[in-house]
Each structure stands twice: as structure tokens, then as C-alpha cells.
MARDRENPA-864777 format. One record per residue (C-alpha): x, y, z; residue number from 1. Coordinates in steps of 0.5 Angstrom, whole numbers. Example, Ala and Ser with C-alpha at 12.3 -4.5 7.8 and 13.67 -1.06 7.14 Angstrom:
REM MARDRENPA-864777
+-------+-------+-------+-----+
|     X |     Y |     Z |   i |
+-------+-------+-------+-----+
|    25 |    -9 |    16 |   1 |
|    27 |    -2 |    14 |   2 |
+-------+-------+-------+-----+
END
This chain:
REM MARDRENPA-864777
+-------+-------+-------+-----+
|     X |     Y |     Z |   i |
+-------+-------+-------+-----+
|   138 |   208 |   215 |   1 |
|   140 |   206 |   208 |   2 |
|   139 |   199 |   206 |   3 |
|   144 |   194 |   204 |   4 |
|   142 |   188 |   200 |   5 |
|   144 |   181 |   203 |   6 |
|   147 |   179 |   196 |   7 |
|   152 |   185 |   196 |   8 |
|   154 |   184 |   204 |   9 |
|   161 |   181 |   205 |  10 |
|   165 |   181 |   211 |  11 |
|   171 |   184 |   207 |  12 |
|   167 |   190 |   205 |  13 |
|   169 |   196 |   208 |  14 |
|   163 |   201 |   211 |  15 |
|   165 |   206 |   206 |  16 |
|   164 |   201 |   200 |  17 |
|   157 |   200 |   202 |  18 |
|   156 |   207 |   201 |  19 |
|   154 |   209 |   208 |  20 |
|   155 |   216 |   210 |  21 |
|   157 |   218 |   218 |  22 |
|   149 |   218 |   220 |  23 |
|   148 |   211 |   217 |  24 |
|   154 |   209 |   221 |  25 |
|   152 |   212 |   227 |  26 |
|   145 |   209 |   226 |  27 |
|   148 |   202 |   225 |  28 |
|   152 |   203 |   232 |  29 |
|   146 |   205 |   236 |  30 |
|   142 |   199 |   233 |  31 |
|   148 |   194 |   235 |  32 |
|   149 |   197 |   242 |  33 |
|   141 |   196 |   243 |  34 |
|   141 |   189 |   240 |  35 |
|   147 |   186 |   243 |  36 |
|   147 |   190 |   250 |  37 |
|   154 |   193 |   248 |  38 |
|   158 |   199 |   248 |  39 |
|   162 |   201 |   242 |  40 |
|   166 |   207 |   244 |  41 |
|   168 |   213 |   239 |  42 |
|   175 |   210 |   238 |  43 |
|   173 |   203 |   236 |  44 |
|   177 |   201 |   230 |  45 |
|   171 |   199 |   226 |  46 |
|   172 |   199 |   218 |  47 |
|   170 |   193 |   215 |  48 |
|   163 |   188 |   216 |  49 |
|   168 |   183 |   219 |  50 |
|   171 |   188 |   224 |  51 |
|   163 |   189 |   226 |  52 |
|   162 |   182 |   227 |  53 |
|   169 |   181 |   231 |  54 |
|   167 |   187 |   236 |  55 |
|   160 |   184 |   237 |  56 |
|   163 |   177 |   238 |  57 |
|   169 |   179 |   243 |  58 |
|   164 |   184 |   247 |  59 |
|   159 |   178 |   248 |  60 |
|   165 |   173 |   250 |  61 |
|   167 |   178 |   256 |  62 |
+-------+-------+-------+-----+
END
């Protein structure tokens, strides 16, 4: 998985702006599912870093 420096990370960044390819995105989703004990379906509308954060928060509140 590619490393993204924290200085370059902003909630408004799209995942494409972070130069993540499809395999990177799959790895990230698997890691998020494992760490937060949630499931992210293939049809989840996740395009930005903020979308990722919002999805995690929403799943942990339900």
C-alpha cells in the first residue's frame, strides 16, 4: 500500500488526488474494515478522505 504523508492529507482530498490505484483502495478498505470492525460494501459512495471518515463515524454510531 502506498504511503501518504500526513502533511499532504486533507479531508477534502479525493482518493484519486492521493494517487491511489485500485489495489491501494482495496487494501485501505480491508484495513479500515479490520481496524474498525465494520463492513464497507462495494457500492459505498466513498470518493474523498472526508467520505471515509464520515462512513466510519456513521457505522460506529449505529
